[in-house]
C-alpha positions as CSV (number, residue, x, y, z in Angstrom):
1,X,-37.6,-38.0,79.2
2,X,-36.4,-35.3,82.1
3,X,-34.4,-37.6,83.5
4,X,-32.5,-38.4,80.3
5,X,-32.6,-34.4,80.1
6,X,-30.6,-33.9,83.3
7,X,-28.2,-36.0,82.9
8,X,-27.0,-35.0,79.4
9,X,-26.9,-31.9,81.2
10,X,-24.9,-32.8,84.0
11,X,-22.6,-35.2,81.8
12,X,-22.1,-32.0,79.6
13,X,-20.7,-29.7,83.0
14,X,-18.6,-32.1,84.3
15,X,-16.6,-32.5,80.6
16,X,-16.6,-28.3,80.6
17,X,-15.5,-28.7,84.3
18,X,-13.0,-30.9,83.1
19,X,-11.4,-29.3,80.0
20,X,-11.4,-25.6,81.3
21,X,-9.2,-26.9,83.9
22,X,-4.9,-25.4,83.5
23,X,-1.6,-26.4,84.2
24,X,0.9,-24.8,83.0
25,X,4.4,-26.4,83.6
26,X,7.6,-24.7,84.8
27,X,9.6,-27.2,85.6
28,X,10.0,-31.1,85.5
29,X,7.1,-32.5,87.2
30,X,8.6,-35.2,89.8
31,X,7.0,-38.5,91.3
32,X,4.2,-38.4,92.4
33,X,3.2,-38.0,96.5
34,X,0.6,-38.4,98.6
35,X,-2.0,-36.2,99.2
36,X,-1.5,-35.7,102.5
37,X,2.0,-34.9,102.2
38,X,1.2,-31.9,100.1
39,X,0.8,-28.5,102.4
40,X,-1.5,-25.8,101.4
41,X,0.1,-22.1,101.7
42,X,-2.8,-19.2,102.3
43,X,-0.8,-15.9,102.3
44,X,3.0,-17.2,103.2
45,X,6.2,-18.9,101.8
46,X,7.8,-22.1,102.1
47,X,11.0,-22.4,105.1
48,X,13.0,-23.2,102.1
49,X,14.3,-22.6,98.5
50,X,11.7,-23.8,96.6
51,X,11.1,-23.9,92.2
52,X,8.1,-23.5,90.6
53,X,6.8,-26.6,89.3
54,X,4.1,-25.2,87.9
55,X,1.2,-23.0,87.6
56,X,-2.8,-23.9,88.3
57,X,-5.9,-22.6,87.6
58,X,-9.4,-23.7,87.8
59,X,-11.7,-21.0,86.1
60,X,-15.3,-21.4,88.1
61,X,-16.4,-25.0,88.4
62,X,-16.3,-25.4,92.0
63,X,-19.7,-24.4,94.7
64,X,-17.4,-25.0,97.8
65,X,-14.1,-23.0,98.9
66,X,-12.5,-26.3,100.5
67,X,-13.5,-28.7,97.6
68,X,-11.2,-26.5,95.2
69,X,-8.2,-26.0,97.7
70,X,-8.4,-29.6,97.6
71,X,-8.3,-30.0,93.8
72,X,-5.0,-27.7,93.9
73,X,-3.6,-29.9,96.5
74,X,-4.1,-33.0,94.5
75,X,-2.7,-31.8,91.1
76,X,0.4,-30.8,93.0
77,X,1.1,-34.0,94.6
78,X,0.1,-35.6,91.0
79,X,3.4,-33.3,90.4
80,X,5.5,-34.3,93.3
81,X,5.3,-30.8,94.8
82,X,6.1,-30.5,98.4
83,X,3.5,-27.3,98.4
84,X,0.1,-25.7,97.0
85,X,0.4,-22.1,97.5
86,X,-3.3,-20.9,96.5
87,X,-2.5,-17.1,94.9
88,X,-6.2,-16.5,93.9
89,X,-9.8,-17.2,95.2
90,X,-12.6,-15.9,94.1
91,X,-16.8,-16.3,94.6
92,X,-18.0,-15.8,91.0
93,X,-21.6,-14.8,91.5
94,X,-23.4,-16.3,94.6
95,X,-22.1,-19.9,95.1
96,X,-19.2,-20.4,92.4
97,X,-15.6,-20.6,93.1
98,X,-12.3,-20.2,90.8
99,X,-8.7,-19.9,91.5
100,X,-5.3,-19.9,90.1
101,X,-2.2,-21.4,92.9
102,X,1.4,-22.7,92.2
103,X,2.9,-26.0,93.0
104,X,6.0,-25.5,94.8
105,X,8.8,-28.1,95.7
106,X,11.9,-27.7,98.0
107,X,15.3,-27.4,96.2
108,X,18.6,-27.9,97.8
């Protein structure tokens, strides 16, 4: 009985975390790229002219800062971005993180 309750609770938490992640498109997304190709920017700008592909938001469902950054990187890769610029990382309570980022693409 306790295991079933825990399984249901975990499923509800997973569904809630998926539904709260936001993507606001600012430009047409490009073809997806490999996640390794997306450079993470913390307190810096790309060395190219760029456009904002999308604003990304994850309002507090991760318990590891690096994992949260990895999810931003993955979302940017799916949008065909060259960079993901982390605009905000905040610790909520003792162990939870939330954040915002921008997916950026170099333009000629």
